[in-house]
C-alpha positions in Angstrom: -22.5 -1.9 -18.6 -19.3 -3.2 -20.5 -16.7 -0.9 -21.7 -16.3 0.4 -25.1 -13.6 0.3 -27.2 -13.5 3.1 -30.4 -11.8 5.0 -32.8 -12.3 8.3 -31.5 -11.0 11.0 -34.0 -12.6 13.6 -32.9 -11.8 13.8 -29.7 -11.8 16.8 -27.5 -9.6 18.6 -24.9 -11.7 18.6 -22.0 -11.8 14.2 -22.5 -8.1 13.8 -22.8 -7.4 16.1 -19.9 -10.0 13.7 -18.1 -7.5 10.7 -18.6 -4.2 12.1 -18.4 -5.3 13.8 -15.5 -5.9 11.0 -13.6 -2.6 9.3 -14.5 1.0 9.1 -13.6 1.9 11.4 -17.1 -0.1 14.3 -15.3 2.6 16.2 -14.8 4.4 15.2 -18.3 2.2 16.5 -20.6 1.2 20.0 -21.1 -2.7 19.9 -19.5 -3.2 23.5 -18.7 -2.6 24.4 -22.5 -5.7 23.5 -24.1 -4.4 25.0 -27.8 -1.1 22.6 -27.7 -3.4 19.6 -26.5 -5.9 20.8 -29.6 -3.0 20.3 -32.1 -2.1 17.1 -30.1 -5.0 15.4 -31.0 -5.7 17.3 -34.2 -2.3 15.1 -35.4 -3.4 12.8 -33.9 -4.5 9.5 -36.0 -6.1 6.5 -34.4 -7.3 7.6 -31.6 -9.0 5.0 -29.6 -10.6 5.6 -26.3 -12.4 3.0 -23.8 -15.7 4.6 -22.1 -18.4 2.9 -20.0 -21.4 4.6 -19.8 -20.2 7.8 -21.9 -18.2 8.5 -19.1 -14.1 8.6 -20.6 -11.9 5.9 -18.8 -8.6 5.5 -20.9 -7.4 6.1 -24.4 -4.6 5.6 -27.0 -3.6 8.6 -28.9 -1.0 7.1 -32.1 0.4 8.4 -35.2 0.7 6.0 -38.0 2.1 6.2 -41.6 -1.0 3.9 -42.5 1.7 1.3 -43.3 4.5 0.4 -41.7 4.6 1.8 -38.0 2.3 3.1 -35.7 3.4 5.1 -32.8 1.6 5.0 -29.3 2.2 8.7 -27.8 0.1 8.0 -24.7 -1.9 4.7 -23.4 -3.3 5.7 -20.6 -6.3 4.8 -18.2 -7.7 6.9 -15.6 -6.1 5.3 -11.9 -9.5 4.9 -11.0 -10.5 2.4 -13.6 -6.8 0.5 -13.9 -6.6 -3.2 -12.8 -9.7 -3.7 -14.8 -8.3 -4.9 -18.2 -8.9 -2.1 -19.7 -5.3 -1.0 -21.1 -5.2 -4.7 -22.4 -8.2 -3.6 -24.2 -7.2 0.0 -26.2 -3.9 -2.3 -27.2 -6.2 -4.8 -28.9 -8.5 -2.4 -30.2 -5.5 -0.4 -31.9 -4.1 -3.6 -32.8 -7.2 -4.5 -34.5 -7.2 -0.9 -36.0 -3.5 -0.8 -37.8 -3.7 -4.6 -38.8 -1.2 -7.0 -39.2 1.4 -4.9 -41.2 1.9 -2.1 -39.0 4.2 -2.5 -36.0 3.2 -0.6 -32.7 5.3 1.0 -30.8 5.7 3.2 -27.7 7.6 4.5 -24.8 6.6 3.4 -21.5 6.8 5.0 -18.1 9.2 3.1 -16.0 6.5 2.0 -13.3 4.5 0.7 -16.6 7.3 -1.8 -18.5 5.5 -4.8 -16.4 2.3 -3.9 -18.0 3.7 -3.5 -21.3 5.7 -6.9 -21.3 3.1 -8.8 -19.7 0.8 -7.5 -22.6 3.4 -9.5 -24.9 5.0 -6.5 -26.1 8.8 -6.7 -26.9 11.2 -4.3 -25.2 14.0 -2.2 -27.3 16.9 -1.2 -25.8 18.5 1.1 -28.5 15.9 3.8 -28.6 16.4 7.0 -28.6 15.4 10.6 -27.6 15.4 14.3 -27.8 13.1 16.2 -25.3 11.8 19.2 -26.5 12.7 22.4 -25.2 9.5 23.8 -25.0 7.4 22.1 -22.1 4.8 24.2 -21.8 
């Protein structure tokens, strides 16, 4: 069956954790803190998913102002589903949803920079980051 990409504003904590737990981000997100994950999901829009036969394979959790910029906090595909074009499909669905008036920005895991460059995203060296002190 085909992978279905969809806007999923009510993505549940279990599905989010199921994807992130099977990625290189597993130790960089508070997956054991269900309340914090629920708040992360509640504050995100748009959330795009990739599913096959109902099983979640990947997601893009974004934060947008609806007019100028959309920040993709996570673009994640289960390791078992990587190499099938799902990441590119998630990006394409995000572009479709946010439209031509918004830029999509993200911070890449170092090992994934080649993917984003291959997907046509432009690298910007002048990004800045202040790490949160509460990582729970």
